[in-house]
HTML snippet that shows the backbone in 3Dmol.js (N, CA, C, O; Angstrom):
<script src="https://3Dmol.org/build/3Dmol-min.js"></script>
<div id="view" style="width:600px;height:400px;position:relative"></div>
<script>
const pdb = `
ATOM      1  N   UNK A   1     122.289  81.395-196.394  1.00  0.00           N
ATOM      2  CA  UNK A   1     121.041  80.814-196.779  1.00  0.00           C
ATOM      3  C   UNK A   1     120.866  81.038-198.282  1.00  0.00           C
ATOM      4  O   UNK A   1     120.733  82.174-198.738  1.00  0.00           O
ATOM      5  N   UNK A   2     120.869  79.961-199.031  1.00  0.00           N
ATOM      6  CA  UNK A   2     120.724  80.062-200.476  1.00  0.00           C
ATOM      7  C   UNK A   2     119.344  79.560-200.907  1.00  0.00           C
ATOM      8  O   UNK A   2     118.838  78.562-200.393  1.00  0.00           O
ATOM      9  N   UNK A   3     118.756  80.273-201.857  1.00  0.00           N
ATOM     10  CA  UNK A   3     117.421  79.936-202.336  1.00  0.00           C
ATOM     11  C   UNK A   3     117.547  79.080-203.591  1.00  0.00           C
ATOM     12  O   UNK A   3     118.255  79.434-204.533  1.00  0.00           O
ATOM     13  N   UNK A   4     116.845  77.945-203.586  1.00  0.00           N
ATOM     14  CA  UNK A   4     116.871  77.047-204.732  1.00  0.00           C
ATOM     15  C   UNK A   4     115.766  77.382-205.728  1.00  0.00           C
ATOM     16  O   UNK A   4     115.977  77.323-206.940  1.00  0.00           O
ATOM     17  N   UNK A   5     114.569  77.741-205.209  1.00  0.00           N
ATOM     18  CA  UNK A   5     113.427  77.954-206.092  1.00  0.00           C
ATOM     19  C   UNK A   5     112.422  78.879-205.434  1.00  0.00           C
ATOM     20  O   UNK A   5     112.235  78.837-204.218  1.00  0.00           O
ATOM     21  N   UNK A   6     111.777  79.711-206.233  1.00  0.00           N
ATOM     22  CA  UNK A   6     110.708  80.595-205.765  1.00  0.00           C
ATOM     23  C   UNK A   6     109.489  80.327-206.642  1.00  0.00           C
ATOM     24  O   UNK A   6     109.578  80.377-207.869  1.00  0.00           O
ATOM     25  N   UNK A   7     108.357  80.046-206.016  1.00  0.00           N
ATOM     26  CA  UNK A   7     107.137  79.750-206.768  1.00  0.00           C
ATOM     27  C   UNK A   7     106.000  80.645-206.295  1.00  0.00           C
ATOM     28  O   UNK A   7     105.817  80.852-205.096  1.00  0.00           O
ATOM     29  N   UNK A   8     105.243  81.170-207.243  1.00  0.00           N
ATOM     30  CA  UNK A   8     104.067  81.992-206.971  1.00  0.00           C
ATOM     31  C   UNK A   8     102.853  81.073-206.978  1.00  0.00           C
ATOM     32  O   UNK A   8     102.693  80.271-207.898  1.00  0.00           O
ATOM     33  N   UNK A   9     101.999  81.176-205.969  1.00  0.00           N
ATOM     34  CA  UNK A   9     100.837  80.290-205.853  1.00  0.00           C
ATOM     35  C   UNK A   9      99.570  81.104-205.645  1.00  0.00           C
ATOM     36  O   UNK A   9      99.579  82.108-204.932  1.00  0.00           O
ATOM     37  N   UNK A  10      98.486  80.673-206.264  1.00  0.00           N
ATOM     38  CA  UNK A  10      97.179  81.293-206.046  1.00  0.00           C
ATOM     39  C   UNK A  10      96.416  80.425-205.061  1.00  0.00           C
ATOM     40  O   UNK A  10      96.339  79.207-205.224  1.00  0.00           O
ATOM     41  N   UNK A  11      95.857  81.051-204.042  1.00  0.00           N
ATOM     42  CA  UNK A  11      95.053  80.360-203.036  1.00  0.00           C
ATOM     43  C   UNK A  11      93.627  80.865-203.124  1.00  0.00           C
ATOM     44  O   UNK A  11      93.349  81.843-203.817  1.00  0.00           O
ATOM     45  N   UNK A  12      92.735  80.204-202.429  1.00  0.00           N
ATOM     46  CA  UNK A  12      91.330  80.617-202.448  1.00  0.00           C
ATOM     47  C   UNK A  12      91.142  82.051-201.975  1.00  0.00           C
ATOM     48  O   UNK A  12      90.327  82.783-202.536  1.00  0.00           O
ATOM     49  N   UNK A  13      91.884  82.461-200.951  1.00  0.00           N
ATOM     50  CA  UNK A  13      91.685  83.784-200.357  1.00  0.00           C
ATOM     51  C   UNK A  13      92.862  84.716-200.575  1.00  0.00           C
ATOM     52  O   UNK A  13      93.046  85.655-199.801  1.00  0.00           O
ATOM     53  N   UNK A  14      93.654  84.487-201.590  1.00  0.00           N
ATOM     54  CA  UNK A  14      94.776  85.384-201.836  1.00  0.00           C
ATOM     55  C   UNK A  14      95.869  84.703-202.619  1.00  0.00           C
ATOM     56  O   UNK A  14      95.630  83.757-203.370  1.00  0.00           O
ATOM     57  N   UNK A  15      97.069  85.201-202.430  1.00  0.00           N
ATOM     58  CA  UNK A  15      98.235  84.727-203.159  1.00  0.00           C
ATOM     59  C   UNK A  15      99.337  84.362-202.188  1.00  0.00           C
ATOM     60  O   UNK A  15      99.379  84.864-201.065  1.00  0.00           O
ATOM     61  N   UNK A  16     100.227  83.489-202.621  1.00  0.00           N
ATOM     62  CA  UNK A  16     101.328  83.078-201.777  1.00  0.00           C
ATOM     63  C   UNK A  16     102.608  82.928-202.564  1.00  0.00           C
ATOM     64  O   UNK A  16     102.593  82.796-203.788  1.00  0.00           O
ATOM     65  N   UNK A  17     103.710  82.949-201.850  1.00  0.00           N
ATOM     66  CA  UNK A  17     105.031  82.713-202.424  1.00  0.00           C
ATOM     67  C   UNK A  17     105.657  81.589-201.622  1.00  0.00           C
ATOM     68  O   UNK A  17     105.683  81.632-200.392  1.00  0.00           O
ATOM     69  N   UNK A  18     106.164  80.577-202.327  1.00  0.00           N
ATOM     70  CA  UNK A  18     106.823  79.450-201.684  1.00  0.00           C
ATOM     71  C   UNK A  18     108.306  79.524-202.026  1.00  0.00           C
ATOM     72  O   UNK A  18     108.682  79.495-203.198  1.00  0.00           O
ATOM     73  N   UNK A  19     109.137  79.620-201.007  1.00  0.00           N
ATOM     74  CA  UNK A  19     110.586  79.731-201.185  1.00  0.00           C
ATOM     75  C   UNK A  19     111.222  78.429-200.709  1.00  0.00           C
ATOM     76  O   UNK A  19     111.120  78.068-199.536  1.00  0.00           O
ATOM     77  N   UNK A  20     111.880  77.730-201.633  1.00  0.00           N
ATOM     78  CA  UNK A  20     112.561  76.481-201.301  1.00  0.00           C
ATOM     79  C   UNK A  20     114.049  76.776-201.151  1.00  0.00           C
ATOM     80  O   UNK A  20     114.671  77.350-202.046  1.00  0.00           O
ATOM     81  N   UNK A  21     114.606  76.385-200.028  1.00  0.00           N
ATOM     82  CA  UNK A  21     116.021  76.630-199.740  1.00  0.00           C
ATOM     83  C   UNK A  21     116.869  75.459-200.203  1.00  0.00           C
ATOM     84  O   UNK A  21     116.403  74.320-200.228  1.00  0.00           O
ATOM     85  N   UNK A  22     118.115  75.737-200.569  1.00  0.00           N
ATOM     86  CA  UNK A  22     119.021  74.665-200.998  1.00  0.00           C
ATOM     87  C   UNK A  22     119.305  73.684-199.867  1.00  0.00           C
ATOM     88  O   UNK A  22     119.616  72.517-200.109  1.00  0.00           O
ATOM     89  N   UNK A  23     119.195  74.168-198.628  1.00  0.00           N
ATOM     90  CA  UNK A  23     119.413  73.293-197.474  1.00  0.00           C
ATOM     91  C   UNK A  23     118.240  72.330-197.254  1.00  0.00           C
ATOM     92  O   UNK A  23     118.316  71.427-196.421  1.00  0.00           O
ATOM     93  N   UNK A  24     117.155  72.536-198.010  1.00  0.00           N
ATOM     94  CA  UNK A  24     116.020  71.626-197.919  1.00  0.00           C
ATOM     95  C   UNK A  24     114.786  72.197-197.254  1.00  0.00           C
ATOM     96  O   UNK A  24     113.733  71.561-197.299  1.00  0.00           O
ATOM     97  N   UNK A  25     114.862  73.350-196.646  1.00  0.00           N
ATOM     98  CA  UNK A  25     113.708  73.947-195.990  1.00  0.00           C
ATOM     99  C   UNK A  25     112.792  74.655-196.982  1.00  0.00           C
ATOM    100  O   UNK A  25     113.201  75.008-198.088  1.00  0.00           O
ATOM    101  N   UNK A  26     111.557  74.851-196.566  1.00  0.00           N
ATOM    102  CA  UNK A  26     110.576  75.569-197.374  1.00  0.00           C
ATOM    103  C   UNK A  26     109.928  76.640-196.502  1.00  0.00           C
ATOM    104  O   UNK A  26     109.553  76.379-195.358  1.00  0.00           O
ATOM    105  N   UNK A  27     109.801  77.838-197.047  1.00  0.00           N
ATOM    106  CA  UNK A  27     109.092  78.911-196.344  1.00  0.00           C
ATOM    107  C   UNK A  27     107.960  79.381-197.231  1.00  0.00           C
ATOM    108  O   UNK A  27     108.123  79.552-198.439  1.00  0.00           O
ATOM    109  N   UNK A  28     106.805  79.589-196.610  1.00  0.00           N
ATOM    110  CA  UNK A  28     105.628  80.029-197.350  1.00  0.00           C
ATOM    111  C   UNK A  28     105.141  81.358-196.788  1.00  0.00           C
ATOM    112  O   UNK A  28     105.033  81.536-195.575  1.00  0.00           O
ATOM    113  N   UNK A  29     104.850  82.285-197.694  1.00  0.00           N
ATOM    114  CA  UNK A  29     104.371  83.608-197.325  1.00  0.00           C
ATOM    115  C   UNK A  29     103.049  83.848-198.044  1.00  0.00           C
ATOM    116  O   UNK A  29     102.898  83.488-199.212  1.00  0.00           O
ATOM    117  N   UNK A  30     102.089  84.458-197.342  1.00  0.00           N
ATOM    118  CA  UNK A  30     100.780  84.741-197.925  1.00  0.00           C
ATOM    119  C   UNK A  30     100.592  86.245-198.056  1.00  0.00           C
ATOM    120  O   UNK A  30     101.000  87.018-197.190  1.00  0.00           O
ATOM    121  N   UNK A  31      99.961  86.643-199.164  1.00  0.00           N
ATOM    122  CA  UNK A  31      99.713  88.050-199.446  1.00  0.00           C
ATOM    123  C   UNK A  31      98.282  88.221-199.922  1.00  0.00           C
ATOM    124  O   UNK A  31      97.684  87.291-200.463  1.00  0.00           O
ATOM    125  N   UNK A  32      97.741  89.403-199.722  1.00  0.00           N
ATOM    126  CA  UNK A  32      96.355  89.678-200.073  1.00  0.00           C
ATOM    127  C   UNK A  32      96.124  89.934-201.550  1.00  0.00           C
ATOM    128  O   UNK A  32      95.002  89.781-202.032  1.00  0.00           O
ATOM    129  N   UNK A  33      97.170  90.325-202.283  1.00  0.00           N
ATOM    130  CA  UNK A  33      96.974  90.627-203.696  1.00  0.00           C
ATOM    131  C   UNK A  33      98.066  89.966-204.540  1.00  0.00           C
ATOM    132  O   UNK A  33      99.142  89.617-204.054  1.00  0.00           O
ATOM    133  N   UNK A  34      97.745  89.812-205.808  1.00  0.00           N
ATOM    134  CA  UNK A  34      98.713  89.241-206.744  1.00  0.00           C
ATOM    135  C   UNK A  34      99.928  90.157-206.887  1.00  0.00           C
ATOM    136  O   UNK A  34     101.058  89.680-206.988  1.00  0.00           O
ATOM    137  N   UNK A  35      99.696  91.470-206.894  1.00  0.00           N
ATOM    138  CA  UNK A  35     100.800  92.424-207.038  1.00  0.00           C
ATOM    139  C   UNK A  35     101.798  92.297-205.890  1.00  0.00           C
ATOM    140  O   UNK A  35     103.008  92.315-206.118  1.00  0.00           O
ATOM    141  N   UNK A  36     101.305  92.171-204.663  1.00  0.00           N
ATOM    142  CA  UNK A  36     102.201  91.996-203.506  1.00  0.00           C
ATOM    143  C   UNK A  36     103.008  90.718-203.641  1.00  0.00           C
ATOM    144  O   UNK A  36     104.220  90.712-203.424  1.00  0.00           O
ATOM    145  N   UNK A  37     102.331  89.636-204.001  1.00  0.00           N
ATOM    146  CA  UNK A  37     103.001  88.343-204.112  1.00  0.00           C
ATOM    147  C   UNK A  37     104.061  88.372-205.211  1.00  0.00           C
ATOM    148  O   UNK A  37     105.157  87.844-205.021  1.00  0.00           O
ATOM    149  N   UNK A  38     103.754  88.974-206.343  1.00  0.00           N
ATOM    150  CA  UNK A  38     104.732  89.059-207.437  1.00  0.00           C
ATOM    151  C   UNK A  38     105.938  89.916-207.036  1.00  0.00           C
ATOM    152  O   UNK A  38     107.076  89.588-207.372  1.00  0.00           O
ATOM    153  N   UNK A  39     105.686  91.001-206.326  1.00  0.00           N
ATOM    154  CA  UNK A  39     106.770  91.865-205.867  1.00  0.00           C
ATOM    155  C   UNK A  39     107.733  91.082-204.963  1.00  0.00           C
ATOM    156  O   UNK A  39     108.945  91.095-205.179  1.00  0.00           O
ATOM    157  N   UNK A  40     107.184  90.403-203.955  1.00  0.00           N
ATOM    158  CA  UNK A  40     108.048  89.687-203.023  1.00  0.00           C
ATOM    159  C   UNK A  40     108.685  88.466-203.667  1.00  0.00           C
ATOM    160  O   UNK A  40     109.791  88.087-203.281  1.00  0.00           O
ATOM    161  N   UNK A  41     108.026  87.834-204.636  1.00  0.00           N
ATOM    162  CA  UNK A  41     108.647  86.727-205.368  1.00  0.00           C
ATOM    163  C   UNK A  41     109.888  87.234-206.105  1.00  0.00           C
ATOM    164  O   UNK A  41     110.919  86.563-206.129  1.00  0.00           O
ATOM    165  N   UNK A  42     109.782  88.420-206.705  1.00  0.00           N
ATOM    166  CA  UNK A  42     110.931  89.004-207.402  1.00  0.00           C
ATOM    167  C   UNK A  42     112.050  89.328-206.428  1.00  0.00           C
ATOM    168  O   UNK A  42     113.221  89.106-206.737  1.00  0.00           O
ATOM    169  N   UNK A  43     111.708  89.849-205.258  1.00  0.00           N
ATOM    170  CA  UNK A  43     112.715  90.150-204.239  1.00  0.00           C
ATOM    171  C   UNK A  43     113.411  88.864-203.799  1.00  0.00           C
ATOM    172  O   UNK A  43     114.636  88.838-203.677  1.00  0.00           O
ATOM    173  N   UNK A  44     112.651  87.804-203.561  1.00  0.00           N
ATOM    174  CA  UNK A  44     113.249  86.536-203.139  1.00  0.00           C
ATOM    175  C   UNK A  44     114.130  85.944-204.240  1.00  0.00           C
ATOM    176  O   UNK A  44     115.139  85.306-203.936  1.00  0.00           O
ATOM    177  N   UNK A  45     113.775  86.140-205.503  1.00  0.00           N
ATOM    178  CA  UNK A  45     114.591  85.652-206.616  1.00  0.00           C
ATOM    179  C   UNK A  45     115.970  86.312-206.628  1.00  0.00           C
ATOM    180  O   UNK A  45     116.940  85.714-207.094  1.00  0.00           O
ATOM    181  N   UNK A  46     116.058  87.537-206.119  1.00  0.00           N
ATOM    182  CA  UNK A  46     117.344  88.239-206.068  1.00  0.00           C
ATOM    183  C   UNK A  46     118.290  87.645-205.033  1.00  0.00           C
ATOM    184  O   UNK A  46     119.483  87.946-205.037  1.00  0.00           O
ATOM    185  N   UNK A  47     117.766  86.806-204.148  1.00  0.00           N
ATOM    186  CA  UNK A  47     118.613  86.136-203.171  1.00  0.00           C
ATOM    187  C   UNK A  47     119.024  86.997-202.001  1.00  0.00           C
ATOM    188  O   UNK A  47     120.214  87.240-201.804  1.00  0.00           O
ATOM    189  N   UNK A  48     118.053  87.472-201.206  1.00  0.00           N
ATOM    190  CA  UNK A  48     118.415  88.286-200.038  1.00  0.00           C
ATOM    191  C   UNK A  48     119.252  87.475-199.045  1.00  0.00           C
ATOM    192  O   UNK A  48     119.213  86.245-199.046  1.00  0.00           O
ATOM    193  N   UNK A  49     120.003  88.177-198.204  1.00  0.00           N
ATOM    194  CA  UNK A  49     120.840  87.501-197.209  1.00  0.00           C
ATOM    195  C   UNK A  49     120.023  86.795-196.140  1.00  0.00           C
ATOM    196  O   UNK A  49     120.449  85.773-195.601  1.00  0.00           O
ATOM    197  N   UNK A  50     118.862  87.332-195.835  1.00  0.00           N
ATOM    198  CA  UNK A  50     118.006  86.705-194.828  1.00  0.00           C
ATOM    199  C   UNK A  50     116.557  86.799-195.300  1.00  0.00           C
ATOM    200  O   UNK A  50     116.197  87.669-196.093  1.00  0.00           O
ATOM    201  N   UNK A  51     115.749  85.894-194.801  1.00  0.00           N
ATOM    202  CA  UNK A  51     114.331  85.876-195.142  1.00  0.00           C
ATOM    203  C   UNK A  51     113.526  86.313-193.927  1.00  0.00           C
ATOM    204  O   UNK A  51     113.885  85.977-192.798  1.00  0.00           O
ATOM    205  N   UNK A  52     112.454  87.049-194.138  1.00  0.00           N
ATOM    206  CA  UNK A  52     111.621  87.441-192.999  1.00  0.00           C
ATOM    207  C   UNK A  52     110.944  86.219-192.400  1.00  0.00           C
ATOM    208  O   UNK A  52     110.762  85.217-193.091  1.00  0.00           O
ATOM    209  N   UNK A  53     110.566  86.284-191.121  1.00  0.00           N
ATOM    210  CA  UNK A  53     109.872  85.146-190.517  1.00  0.00           C
ATOM    211  C   UNK A  53     108.515  84.950-191.184  1.00  0.00           C
ATOM    212  O   UNK A  53     107.874  85.909-191.613  1.00  0.00           O
ATOM    213  N   UNK A  54     108.099  83.712-191.261  1.00  0.00           N
ATOM    214  CA  UNK A  54     106.787  83.433-191.830  1.00  0.00           C
ATOM    215  C   UNK A  54     105.723  83.717-190.787  1.00  0.00           C
ATOM    216  O   UNK A  54     105.949  83.529-189.592  1.00  0.00           O
ATOM    217  N   UNK A  55     104.579  84.165-191.234  1.00  0.00           N
ATOM    218  CA  UNK A  55     103.463  84.396-190.314  1.00  0.00           C
ATOM    219  C   UNK A  55     102.701  83.101-190.162  1.00  0.00           C
ATOM    220  O   UNK A  55     102.320  82.468-191.147  1.00  0.00           O
ATOM    221  N   UNK A  56     102.485  82.722-188.948  1.00  0.00           N
ATOM    222  CA  UNK A  56     101.735  81.494-188.694  1.00  0.00           C
ATOM    223  C   UNK A  56     100.308  81.853-188.356  1.00  0.00           C
ATOM    224  O   UNK A  56     100.058  82.744-187.544  1.00  0.00           O
ATOM    225  N   UNK A  57      99.382  81.166-188.973  1.00  0.00           N
ATOM    226  CA  UNK A  57      97.969  81.412-188.714  1.00  0.00           C
ATOM    227  C   UNK A  57      97.613  80.855-187.335  1.00  0.00           C
ATOM    228  O   UNK A  57      97.904  79.703-187.013  1.00  0.00           O
ATOM    229  N   UNK A  58      96.988  81.694-186.550  1.00  0.00           N
ATOM    230  CA  UNK A  58      96.569  81.285-185.203  1.00  0.00           C
ATOM    231  C   UNK A  58      95.074  81.038-185.205  1.00  0.00           C
ATOM    232  O   UNK A  58      94.317  81.760-185.854  1.00  0.00           O
ATOM    233  N   UNK A  59      94.662  80.040-184.495  1.00  0.00           N
ATOM    234  CA  UNK A  59      93.237  79.748-184.404  1.00  0.00           C
ATOM    235  C   UNK A  59      92.521  80.856-183.653  1.00  0.00           C
ATOM    236  O   UNK A  59      92.984  81.317-182.610  1.00  0.00           O
ATOM    237  N   UNK A  60      91.391  81.273-184.193  1.00  0.00           N
ATOM    238  CA  UNK A  60      90.584  82.281-183.533  1.00  0.00           C
ATOM    239  C   UNK A  60      91.076  83.702-183.716  1.00  0.00           C
ATOM    240  O   UNK A  60      90.503  84.625-183.138  1.00  0.00           O
ATOM    241  N   UNK A  61      92.113  83.903-184.495  1.00  0.00           N
ATOM    242  CA  UNK A  61      92.663  85.238-184.688  1.00  0.00           C
ATOM    243  C   UNK A  61      92.250  85.849-186.022  1.00  0.00           C
ATOM    244  O   UNK A  61      92.844  86.839-186.446  1.00  0.00           O
ATOM    245  N   UNK A  62      91.269  85.298-186.680  1.00  0.00           N
ATOM    246  CA  UNK A  62      90.857  85.820-187.975  1.00  0.00           C
ATOM    247  C   UNK A  62      91.484  85.014-189.090  1.00  0.00           C
ATOM    248  O   UNK A  62      92.347  84.168-188.858  1.00  0.00           O
ATOM    249  N   UNK A  63      91.041  85.286-190.298  1.00  0.00           N
ATOM    250  CA  UNK A  63      91.502  84.473-191.412  1.00  0.00           C
ATOM    251  C   UNK A  63      92.504  85.181-192.302  1.00  0.00           C
ATOM    252  O   UNK A  63      92.983  84.581-193.264  1.00  0.00           O
ATOM    253  N   UNK A  64      92.841  86.431-192.024  1.00  0.00           N
ATOM    254  CA  UNK A  64      93.728  87.166-192.920  1.00  0.00           C
ATOM    255  C   UNK A  64      95.077  87.436-192.266  1.00  0.00           C
ATOM    256  O   UNK A  64      95.150  87.904-191.129  1.00  0.00           O
ATOM    257  N   UNK A  65      96.129  87.137-192.992  1.00  0.00           N
ATOM    258  CA  UNK A  65      97.482  87.431-192.546  1.00  0.00           C
ATOM    259  C   UNK A  65      97.958  88.604-193.378  1.00  0.00           C
ATOM    260  O   UNK A  65      97.956  88.540-194.607  1.00  0.00           O
ATOM    261  N   UNK A  66      98.365  89.676-192.714  1.00  0.00           N
ATOM    262  CA  UNK A  66      98.764  90.886-193.411  1.00  0.00           C
ATOM    263  C   UNK A  66     100.239  90.838-193.774  1.00  0.00           C
ATOM    264  O   UNK A  66     101.075  90.415-192.975  1.00  0.00           O
ATOM    265  N   UNK A  67     100.547  91.271-194.975  1.00  0.00           N
ATOM    266  CA  UNK A  67     101.940  91.377-195.422  1.00  0.00           C
ATOM    267  C   UNK A  67     102.536  92.659-194.853  1.00  0.00           C
ATOM    268  O   UNK A  67     101.811  93.615-194.579  1.00  0.00           O
ATOM    269  N   UNK A  68     103.852  92.681-194.677  1.00  0.00           N
ATOM    270  CA  UNK A  68     104.477  93.894-194.173  1.00  0.00           C
ATOM    271  C   UNK A  68     104.224  95.067-195.121  1.00  0.00           C
ATOM    272  O   UNK A  68     104.292  94.908-196.340  1.00  0.00           O
ATOM    273  N   UNK A  69     103.943  96.205-194.579  1.00  0.00           N
ATOM    274  CA  UNK A  69     103.674  97.386-195.386  1.00  0.00           C
ATOM    275  C   UNK A  69     104.930  98.214-195.509  1.00  0.00           C
ATOM    276  O   UNK A  69     105.613  98.480-194.520  1.00  0.00           O
ATOM    277  N   UNK A  70     105.232  98.622-196.730  1.00  0.00           N
ATOM    278  CA  UNK A  70     106.419  99.446-196.964  1.00  0.00           C
ATOM    279  C   UNK A  70     106.271 100.765-196.227  1.00  0.00           C
ATOM    280  O   UNK A  70     107.232 101.248-195.628  1.00  0.00           O
ATOM    281  N   UNK A  71     105.071 101.361-196.262  1.00  0.00           N
ATOM    282  CA  UNK A  71     104.855 102.627-195.572  1.00  0.00           C
ATOM    283  C   UNK A  71     105.040 102.479-194.075  1.00  0.00           C
ATOM    284  O   UNK A  71     105.649 103.336-193.434  1.00  0.00           O
ATOM    285  N   UNK A  72     104.518 101.395-193.510  1.00  0.00           N
ATOM    286  CA  UNK A  72     104.660 101.184-192.072  1.00  0.00           C
ATOM    287  C   UNK A  72     106.123 100.990-191.699  1.00  0.00           C
ATOM    288  O   UNK A  72     106.582 101.520-190.687  1.00  0.00           O
ATOM    289  N   UNK A  73     106.867 100.227-192.519  1.00  0.00           N
ATOM    290  CA  UNK A  73     108.278  99.981-192.229  1.00  0.00           C
ATOM    291  C   UNK A  73     109.095 101.261-192.345  1.00  0.00           C
ATOM    292  O   UNK A  73     110.036 101.474-191.581  1.00  0.00           O
ATOM    293  N   UNK A  74     108.735 102.113-193.303  1.00  0.00           N
ATOM    294  CA  UNK A  74     109.472 103.351-193.510  1.00  0.00           C
ATOM    295  C   UNK A  74     109.220 104.370-192.412  1.00  0.00           C
ATOM    296  O   UNK A  74     110.070 105.220-192.145  1.00  0.00           O
ATOM    297  N   UNK A  75     108.056 104.292-191.772  1.00  0.00           N
ATOM    298  CA  UNK A  75     107.723 105.272-190.754  1.00  0.00           C
ATOM    299  C   UNK A  75     108.371 104.993-189.409  1.00  0.00           C
ATOM    300  O   UNK A  75     108.318 105.828-188.506  1.00  0.00           O
ATOM    301  N   UNK A  76     108.982 103.821-189.272  1.00  0.00           N
ATOM    302  CA  UNK A  76     109.656 103.497-188.020  1.00  0.00           C
ATOM    303  C   UNK A  76     108.732 102.831-187.032  1.00  0.00           C
ATOM    304  O   UNK A  76     107.583 102.542-187.367  1.00  0.00           O
ATOM    305  N   UNK A  77     109.201 102.575-185.811  1.00  0.00           N
ATOM    306  CA  UNK A  77     108.387 101.900-184.808  1.00  0.00           C
ATOM    307  C   UNK A  77     107.178 102.733-184.399  1.00  0.00           C
ATOM    308  O   UNK A  77     107.224 103.963-184.362  1.00  0.00           O
ATOM    309  N   UNK A  78     106.117 102.036-184.101  1.00  0.00           N
ATOM    310  CA  UNK A  78     104.872 102.722-183.716  1.00  0.00           C
ATOM    311  C   UNK A  78     104.876 103.113-182.250  1.00  0.00           C
ATOM    312  O   UNK A  78     103.908 103.697-181.765  1.00  0.00           O
TER     313      UNK A  78
END
`;
const viewer = $3Dmol.createViewer("view");
viewer.addModel(pdb, "pdb");
viewer.setStyle({}, {cartoon: {color: "spectrum"}});
viewer.zoomTo();
viewer.render();
</script>
């Protein structure tokens, strides 16, 4: 999976990163802060071997999508 372009976007309720793949697909990720979005945009620019799944907004489940937490990932399964 090769990345063609990474774009940082400002939304009304936060920040997002749009990753365009050379194969033609687009993945969009939403983050609560500009710092989170810039961090993950930089990570995606490095060209990871795989991309995390995108979070899909579900109706009635609230309006905020949480980004993965480094502390939570480091602590292992809950």
